[in-house]
C-alpha positions, 0 to 999 in steps of 0.5 A: 803257920798256926796263929798265936795262941792256936793250939794246932801243932807247928813244924819245928823250923831250924837253920845255920849260918852259911858264907854271907847266907842262912840255911833254913830247914823244915820237916820236908824241906831245907833251902839257901838264901845267899847274898850274891856279890852284886847285892841279889839274894840267890835262894834255892829249896830242896826236899828231904827224904829222911830215912827216918820218915820211913824206919820206925826204929830210927825215930826212937829216943836216943837213936834218933838224936844220931840220925838227926846229927848225921843228917844235919852235918850233911845238909850243912856241908851240901849248904856251905858249898853252895853259899861258898859258890854263891857268894864267891861268884864261882861257877861250879858247886862242889862234888858230892865226893868233894863235900864228903871228903871236906866233911870226913876231914872236919869230923876227923879234926874235931875228933882229933882236937876234942876228943883224942888230945884230951883223952891222951893228955888226962891219961897221964893225969890218971897216973897221978890221981887215983880217982877216976871221977875226979880225973874224968871231971877234969878232963871234961872241964878241960875239954869245955874249955878248949872249946870256949877258947877255940870259939873266942879264937876264931871270933876275932876274925872279921869273916867269923863275927860276919857268919855270927851275925848271920847266925843271930839273923837265923835265930831272930827269924826263927823266933818271929815265925814261931811267935806268929809275927810278920817276917819283916826286917824291922819286926825280926831285928827286934827279937833275941839273937838267942835260941833254946834249940840252938846248935851251940847249945847241943854242942855244950850239952855234949861236951858236959855229957861226956863228962857223966858218960866217960866216967863210966869207962874208969882209967883204962890204958891210952889207946882203950881210953882215946877209942872209948871216947870215940865209941861212946860219941853216938850215946853222948849224942843221943843224950844230948839231943833228948835234953835239947828236945826237953828244952824245946818242949818245956822252956818254962820249967825252971830246971829246964832253964837252968839246964839250958842256961849255959848254952844261952850264955855261949850264944853271946859268943857265937851270935851278933846282932845283925844288920837289916840286910843280913836279916833280909837274907834269914827271911828269904831262907825261911820263905824259901822253906814255907813256899816249898812246903805249901807246894808239897801240900805241908804247910800245916806243919803236922810233922813235930820232930824238934831238931837243933837250930844250927 
């Protein structure tokens, strides 16, 4: 980690809240830390071998966002499977096939609820409103409202609120590390639970970008309307990813702050102030990443691609 005030390039670290744990990820390594039922912290680290590191075309603007999203989903589901096993004190970890099936089901449900359903509902509106722009803006706003309602609903669950606390601990730990502060619970817990690179920002940016992109398709028939939404997802994800990178690279810009503000507001729903023991878990996860990077000779962090936190 470069000292505060250093101009040396630093790696971008991100992560994800898990079941009683946190996944942290660097350019070359990802790690999981989970609080076991007996109170001990289980940690494990894994190396990354991203295809984009070997294929230059996959690092091009707009393409890299789709690649990063796919890899983040894959790692996220693997990390969730580990945390479910450890937190539940189970003996077996989900197989690759089980993880792939869970991932496919989750993606299908997301597409059905947040893409297909609004598209189908607003095809009826299109029959009564002749402006495609108005229809697509209304559909986009409905999609955002649906997303906010979903977060508000699941946030009532005690288990989800606890996960939101680990989400806050993840942000605090990364912020402290980025500012060169010691990774100690008493220091880390004073940091904000909000972070500009949060995946929540990415999801909200996706919802907002869809309004512009989907407007280009006009008001087609029902099945083409749904198909066009699905086909355009890589384009939407690529644009949202570049906007998120812009926010991470220019946090002091007034225009960027305005762009990131809705996502930061939304994080007030998806993060909660953590307890010291939850911060301890987040620190253990990031510490596992840093140790593994040091073992690989990559502690200088010269790989610079930014990525969503979670």
